[in-house]
C-alpha positions as CSV (number, residue, x, y, z in Angstrom):
1,M,-0.5,0.4,0.0
2,D,0.7,3.6,0.2
3,I,2.5,4.6,3.1
4,E,2.9,8.7,1.7
5,G,-0.8,10.4,2.2
6,S,-2.0,7.9,5.3
7,V,-3.1,8.5,8.2
8,A,-1.0,5.6,10.6
9,L,-2.5,4.6,14.8
10,V,0.1,3.7,16.4
11,T,0.2,2.0,19.4
12,G,3.1,2.4,22.5
13,A,4.1,4.6,20.0
14,N,6.2,7.1,22.9
15,R,9.1,5.1,23.3
16,G,11.3,1.7,21.5
17,I,9.7,0.0,18.6
18,G,6.9,2.3,18.8
19,R,8.2,5.7,18.4
20,A,10.6,3.8,15.5
21,F,7.1,2.8,13.8
22,A,5.9,6.7,14.7
23,R,9.0,8.0,13.4
24,A,9.6,5.7,10.2
25,L,5.9,6.6,8.9
26,I,6.2,10.2,9.2
27,E,9.8,9.9,7.0
28,H,7.9,7.6,4.5
29,G,5.3,10.5,3.9
30,A,2.4,9.3,6.0
31,G,-0.3,12.4,6.5
32,K,-0.7,12.4,9.9
33,V,0.1,9.4,12.4
34,Y,-1.7,9.7,15.6
35,A,0.2,8.4,19.0
36,G,-2.1,5.9,21.4
37,V,-0.4,5.6,24.8
38,R,-1.8,5.3,28.1
39,D,-0.6,9.2,28.8
40,P,-0.5,11.6,25.7
41,A,1.4,14.2,28.0
42,S,4.5,11.0,27.6
43,V,4.5,12.1,24.3
44,A,7.2,14.6,23.1
45,D,7.9,14.2,19.8
46,R,5.1,16.8,17.9
47,D,5.4,15.6,14.9
48,V,2.2,12.8,15.7
49,T,-0.5,13.6,17.5
50,P,-0.9,11.9,20.4
51,L,-4.6,9.9,21.2
52,R,-5.4,8.3,24.9
53,L,-5.4,4.7,24.5
54,D,-4.9,2.1,27.3
55,V,-5.3,-0.7,25.3
56,T,-6.5,-3.3,27.9
57,K,-9.7,-0.9,28.8
58,P,-12.7,-0.5,26.8
59,E,-13.7,2.9,26.7
60,D,-10.2,3.9,25.6
61,V,-10.3,1.5,22.8
62,L,-13.3,2.7,21.6
63,Q,-12.8,6.0,21.8
64,A,-10.1,5.9,20.2
65,A,-11.6,4.3,17.1
66,A,-14.6,7.2,17.4
67,V,-11.6,10.0,17.1
68,A,-9.2,8.0,14.9
69,D,-11.5,7.7,12.4
70,D,-9.6,8.4,8.9
71,V,-6.7,6.0,9.8
72,T,-6.3,3.5,6.8
73,I,-2.8,2.0,8.4
74,V,-3.2,0.1,12.2
75,I,0.0,-1.0,13.9
76,N,-0.1,-2.4,17.5
77,N,2.4,-2.3,19.1
78,A,2.2,-1.8,22.3
79,G,3.4,-4.9,24.9
80,I,4.7,-5.7,28.4
81,G,7.3,-8.3,29.1
82,G,5.7,-9.7,31.7
83,A,9.0,-11.2,33.8
84,R,7.6,-11.2,37.1
85,T,6.0,-14.7,36.3
86,K,9.4,-17.4,35.8
87,L,8.6,-20.6,35.1
88,W,8.9,-22.7,38.1
89,E,8.3,-19.2,40.0
90,G,6.7,-16.0,40.6
91,S,2.6,-15.4,40.9
92,F,0.9,-15.8,37.3
93,D,0.3,-12.3,37.0
94,G,2.8,-11.3,35.1
95,A,1.7,-13.4,33.0
96,R,-2.0,-12.4,33.3
97,E,-1.0,-8.9,31.8
98,A,1.9,-10.1,29.1
99,M,-1.8,-11.8,27.8
100,E,-4.3,-8.4,28.6
101,V,-2.1,-6.2,26.8
102,N,-0.3,-8.5,23.9
103,Y,-2.7,-10.1,23.4
104,F,-6.1,-10.0,24.5
105,G,-5.1,-5.8,23.4
106,T,-3.8,-6.7,20.2
107,W,-8.2,-8.4,19.2
108,A,-9.8,-5.4,20.9
109,V,-8.2,-2.6,18.7
110,S,-8.3,-4.6,15.6
111,R,-11.8,-5.2,16.2
112,A,-12.3,-2.0,17.1
113,F,-10.4,-0.5,14.1
114,A,-11.3,-2.9,11.3
115,P,-14.8,-1.9,10.5
116,V,-12.6,2.0,9.9
117,L,-10.0,0.5,7.7
118,A,-12.8,-1.1,6.6
119,R,-14.5,2.4,5.6
120,N,-11.1,3.7,4.5
121,G,-10.6,1.7,1.2
122,G,-9.2,-1.3,3.4
123,G,-5.1,0.2,4.5
124,A,-3.3,-2.6,6.9
125,L,-3.0,-4.2,10.2
126,V,0.5,-4.2,12.2
127,N,0.8,-6.6,14.7
128,M,4.9,-6.4,15.8
129,L,4.9,-10.2,17.2
130,S,8.3,-12.1,18.1
131,V,10.5,-15.1,17.9
132,A,9.0,-15.6,20.7
133,S,5.7,-16.7,19.0
134,W,7.3,-19.7,17.4
135,V,9.7,-20.9,20.6
136,G,9.2,-20.5,24.2
137,H,11.6,-19.6,27.7
138,P,11.8,-20.4,30.6
139,L,12.2,-16.7,32.0
140,F,9.4,-16.0,30.3
141,P,6.7,-18.0,30.1
142,G,4.3,-15.5,30.0
143,Y,5.5,-13.7,27.4
144,A,6.1,-16.1,24.8
145,A,2.6,-17.5,25.5
146,S,1.2,-14.4,25.1
147,K,3.0,-14.2,21.8
148,A,2.2,-17.3,20.6
149,A,-1.5,-16.4,20.9
150,Q,-1.4,-13.0,19.3
151,W,0.4,-14.9,16.1
152,S,-2.7,-17.4,15.6
153,L,-4.8,-13.9,16.1
154,T,-2.5,-12.3,13.3
155,D,-3.8,-15.1,11.1
156,A,-7.0,-15.5,11.8
157,L,-7.4,-11.1,11.4
158,R,-5.8,-12.0,7.9
159,Q,-8.0,-14.6,6.9
160,A,-10.9,-12.6,8.5
161,L,-10.3,-8.9,6.9
162,R,-9.4,-10.8,3.1
163,E,-12.3,-9.6,2.0
164,Q,-12.3,-6.1,2.4
165,G,-9.3,-5.6,1.4
166,T,-7.4,-4.4,4.8
167,L,-2.9,-6.1,4.4
168,V,-2.4,-7.5,7.8
169,V,1.2,-7.7,8.7
170,G,3.2,-10.8,11.3
171,V,6.4,-8.4,12.4
172,H,8.7,-10.8,14.6
173,A,12.4,-9.9,16.0
174,G,14.8,-11.1,18.2
175,F,16.2,-8.9,21.0
176,V,15.3,-5.5,20.0
177,D,17.2,-2.5,21.5
178,T,14.4,-1.0,24.0
179,D,14.0,-1.0,27.4
180,L,12.4,-4.4,27.3
181,S,16.0,-6.5,25.9
182,A,18.1,-4.1,28.6
183,W,18.5,-7.0,31.0
184,T,20.6,-8.5,28.7
185,D,24.2,-8.3,26.9
186,A,22.7,-10.5,23.7
187,P,22.9,-9.0,20.1
188,K,19.6,-6.9,18.9
189,I,18.8,-5.2,16.1
190,S,18.0,-1.3,16.3
191,A,14.1,-0.3,16.7
192,A,14.6,1.5,13.8
193,D,15.8,-1.9,11.7
194,V,12.3,-3.3,12.2
195,A,9.7,0.1,11.4
196,E,12.1,0.4,8.1
197,Q,11.8,-3.6,7.4
198,T,8.0,-2.8,8.1
199,M,7.9,-0.2,6.1
200,Q,9.0,-1.8,3.1
201,A,6.9,-4.6,3.5
202,L,4.4,-2.4,3.4
203,A,5.0,-0.8,0.7
204,H,5.4,-4.1,-1.7
205,G,2.4,-5.9,0.0
206,R,4.5,-8.8,2.1
207,S,2.1,-10.1,4.8
208,E,5.7,-11.2,7.5
209,V,8.7,-9.8,8.7
210,L,11.7,-11.7,10.1
211,A,13.8,-8.5,11.3
212,D,16.8,-10.3,12.1
213,E,18.5,-13.9,11.0
214,E,18.1,-15.3,14.0
215,T,14.1,-15.1,13.8
216,R,14.8,-16.3,9.4
217,Q,16.3,-19.5,11.7
218,V,14.1,-20.3,14.3
219,K,11.2,-19.8,11.3
220,A,13.0,-22.0,8.8
221,A,13.4,-25.2,11.5
222,L,10.4,-24.8,12.6
223,S,9.2,-28.3,11.0
224,Q,11.7,-29.9,12.2
225,P,12.0,-32.4,15.3
226,P,11.2,-29.9,19.0
227,N,15.2,-28.6,20.1
228,P,16.7,-29.1,23.4
229,E,18.4,-26.2,24.2
230,P,16.2,-23.9,24.6
231,R,16.6,-20.5,22.4
232,T,15.7,-17.0,22.7
């Protein structure tokens, strides 16, 4: 689809990958970018339009869809790690929160904005996923489960929105250099790189982004027997 002149919404757009998505859209000529965030005062970028949006609050989601009724691109980026829940210890609260934000939040925003996209010609829906969509990890099982669920949701959305002409894009990456991955020294891809690859996928009508080599290797190995060695 043509990004130039488009109107976009990015959830969780005040930092990290979300902010990179917003900047990339502007640099590719988007006419307007809504920055969907829990606190509009946290948006420092004057090139975007702050929009109050906590993806876990139904009233926020419905209000955002009413205000941003001109969007042609929706990027579901808002997410959390839920790292408080380890496999053998910690309450399930962190895992439940990860599912609430990453999975149900994406679902709620997609459900609310699908009719908006239809009215505006179809457009595109982008979900920020992860290599963890395909591999679990004992350090963050709740996060991985939420991303696996979000991947399944993305495929359901792709099938359901095909008839209205909406391109659905799933973006997968390993560790991205943001606050969420500050705890590890593992190799990381930049948020700007993820965002630019996503812009290219939108421009060329591609439904999936495999942003780094590890992600490409994991996706290619899905048909192989389970690997006993944990991967990140």
